[in-house]
C-alpha positions in Angstrom: 128.6 62.5 171.7 125.9 61.3 174.0 123.0 63.6 175.1 124.5 63.9 178.6 127.9 64.8 177.3 126.4 67.5 175.0 124.5 68.9 178.0 127.7 69.1 180.0 129.4 71.0 177.2 126.5 73.5 177.0 126.7 74.1 180.8 130.4 74.4 180.7 130.1 77.1 178.0 128.0 79.2 180.4 130.5 78.6 183.3 133.3 79.7 181.0 131.5 82.9 180.1 130.8 83.6 183.8 134.5 83.0 184.6 135.6 85.4 181.9 133.3 88.1 183.3 134.7 87.5 186.8 138.2 87.9 185.5 137.4 91.1 183.8 135.8 92.4 187.0 138.8 91.5 189.0 140.9 93.5 186.6 138.7 96.5 187.2 137.3 96.5 183.7 134.1 98.6 183.8 132.7 96.9 180.7 131.9 93.7 182.7 129.0 95.5 184.5 127.1 95.7 181.2 127.7 92.1 180.0 124.8 89.7 179.9 125.1 86.0 179.2 122.6 84.9 176.6 121.9 81.2 176.0 121.5 80.6 172.3 118.9 78.1 171.0 118.6 77.6 167.2 115.6 76.6 165.2 114.2 73.0 165.0 115.9 72.7 161.6 119.2 72.2 163.3 118.1 68.6 164.0 117.2 67.9 160.4 120.6 68.7 158.8 118.9 69.7 155.5 119.4 73.5 155.5 115.7 74.0 156.0 116.3 76.9 158.3 116.6 78.9 155.0 113.0 78.2 154.1 111.2 77.1 157.3 109.2 74.5 155.3 109.5 71.9 158.1 106.8 73.8 160.1 104.3 72.7 157.5 104.8 69.0 158.3 106.0 68.9 161.9 103.5 68.9 164.7 103.7 71.7 167.3 104.4 69.4 170.2 107.5 68.1 168.6 108.9 71.6 168.1 107.8 72.7 171.6 109.6 69.8 173.2 112.7 70.5 171.2 112.9 74.1 172.6 112.2 73.0 176.1 115.0 70.4 176.0 117.5 72.8 174.5 116.7 75.7 176.9 116.6 73.8 180.2 120.4 73.2 180.5 121.1 76.8 179.7 118.8 78.0 182.4 120.2 75.5 184.9 123.7 76.7 184.2 122.6 80.3 184.9 122.3 82.3 181.7 120.8 85.8 182.1 118.5 85.5 179.1 117.6 83.0 176.3 118.2 83.9 172.7 116.0 82.0 170.3 117.7 82.6 167.0 117.4 82.2 163.2 113.7 81.4 163.5 112.5 81.3 159.9 108.7 81.0 160.5 106.0 82.5 162.6 104.5 79.1 163.5 107.8 78.1 165.0 107.9 81.3 167.0 104.5 80.5 168.4 105.9 77.2 169.5 108.7 79.0 171.3 106.2 81.1 173.2 104.5 77.9 174.3 107.9 76.5 175.4 108.5 79.6 177.4 105.3 78.9 179.3 106.7 75.5 180.3 110.1 76.7 181.3 111.2 78.3 184.6 110.9 82.0 184.9 113.2 83.6 182.4 113.4 86.4 179.8 114.1 85.9 176.1 114.3 87.4 172.7 113.2 85.7 169.6 115.1 86.6 166.4 113.8 85.9 162.9 115.7 85.2 159.7 114.2 87.0 156.8 114.5 86.7 153.0 113.2 90.1 151.9 112.5 93.5 153.4 109.2 92.7 155.1 108.8 88.9 155.4 110.4 85.9 157.2 112.2 83.1 155.3 108.9 81.2 155.4 107.0 84.1 154.0 105.0 85.6 156.9 104.9 89.3 157.5 107.7 90.3 159.8 105.5 93.0 161.3 102.9 90.5 162.2 105.5 88.2 163.7 106.9 91.1 165.8 103.4 92.0 167.0 102.6 88.4 168.1 105.8 87.6 170.0 106.1 91.0 171.7 102.8 90.4 173.4 104.3 87.6 175.5 105.3 88.7 179.0 108.7 86.9 178.9 109.8 88.3 175.6 111.9 91.5 176.1 113.1 92.2 172.5 112.4 91.3 168.9 115.3 90.2 166.8 116.5 89.9 163.2 119.6 87.7 162.5 121.1 85.7 159.7 119.5 88.1 157.3 121.2 90.1 154.5 122.2 93.6 155.7 120.4 95.2 152.7 117.0 94.2 154.2 117.5 95.4 157.8 116.4 99.0 157.3 113.1 98.1 155.6 112.4 95.3 158.1 112.9 97.7 161.0 110.6 100.2 159.4 108.0 97.7 158.6 107.7 96.7 162.3 108.7 99.8 164.1 105.1 100.3 165.5 104.5 96.6 166.0 106.6 95.6 169.0 104.5 96.8 171.9 107.3 99.2 172.8 110.0 96.5 172.9 113.4 97.2 171.3 115.0 95.3 168.4 118.1 93.1 168.5 119.8 93.1 165.2 122.7 91.0 164.0 122.6 90.4 160.2 124.9 88.5 158.0 126.7 90.1 155.1 124.4 88.7 152.5 126.3 86.0 150.7 124.5 83.0 149.3 124.5 79.5 150.7 125.0 76.5 148.4 123.2 73.5 149.9 124.8 71.0 147.5 128.3 71.8 148.6 127.6 73.1 152.1 129.5 76.3 151.4 128.9 80.0 150.8 130.5 82.5 148.5 132.3 84.6 151.1 135.7 84.0 149.5 134.7 84.0 145.8 134.6 87.7 145.0 136.9 89.9 147.0 135.4 93.0 145.4 132.1 92.1 147.0 133.5 92.9 150.4 133.6 96.6 149.5 130.0 96.4 148.2 128.8 94.7 151.4 130.4 97.5 153.5 128.8 100.1 151.4 125.4 98.4 151.7 125.9 98.2 155.4 126.4 101.9 155.7 123.4 102.7 153.6 121.2 100.4 155.6 121.7 102.4 158.7 121.9 105.8 157.2 118.4 106.8 158.3 118.2 104.5 161.4 116.2 105.7 164.4 118.1 104.9 167.6 114.8 104.3 169.4 114.3 101.1 167.5 117.6 99.5 168.5 119.0 98.1 171.7 121.6 95.5 170.7 123.6 95.3 167.5 125.9 92.5 166.5 126.9 90.4 163.5 126.3 86.9 162.2 128.3 85.3 159.4 131.2 87.3 157.9 130.3 90.6 159.6 133.1 91.5 162.0 133.9 94.6 160.0 130.3 95.5 159.0 128.9 95.2 162.5 131.6 97.7 163.6 130.6 100.0 160.7 126.9 99.9 161.8 127.8 100.9 165.4 130.0 103.7 164.2 127.5 105.0 161.8 124.6 105.0 164.3 126.8 106.8 166.9 127.8 109.4 164.4 124.3 110.0 163.0 122.1 109.9 166.0 124.2 109.5 169.2 123.0 105.9 169.7 124.1 104.4 173.0 122.9 100.8 172.7 125.1 97.7 173.0 
């Protein structure tokens, strides 16, 4: 696929989302009033095809200008197509997030969230403090939320607690995965290997939000293999604390 063809596909995806919203509105579905269209931009690692988004090590050897240019190129078609916000996702390293902030300065006026992937309960995949990362990105005027995604559910509660006072009042966007491991050699994960793990993951999911504070959260979703667990999170939060996020 040529770069122009890829750009056309990206823009078409935004138009399709807008058309779906219009159809819902025409049917009188009140939910469409709350829908926002977010344009997703993944980490620079997606150009490397080496699974380095799981470590973020590429930020140690790639110059900032290369990474900034990548984000500007990826975001422009989405903005031209009319997304409401940009979602910079699965960012494994704070240095890459800093490049995103610089890219935002070069893009037309827009709002964005930046979402980190984390390997433990208080650090990013690259090893930086999540609280420090949240503090830095939330200081930028175009960032409206701090995210965590493609991170095992069991770490979410501790990550939120570690940074709850470090977002300059901005909410969190949380969409974890279910915690399976990725095998780089085979390009597969273990989602289908142990059926009994599905029950364990659901239980972990419920425990992770048992003491959640609704003030921290604005948007909740799920990444890989989390259709059921994302629903459990929403139900648990509504039952425990009357949460009314999205």
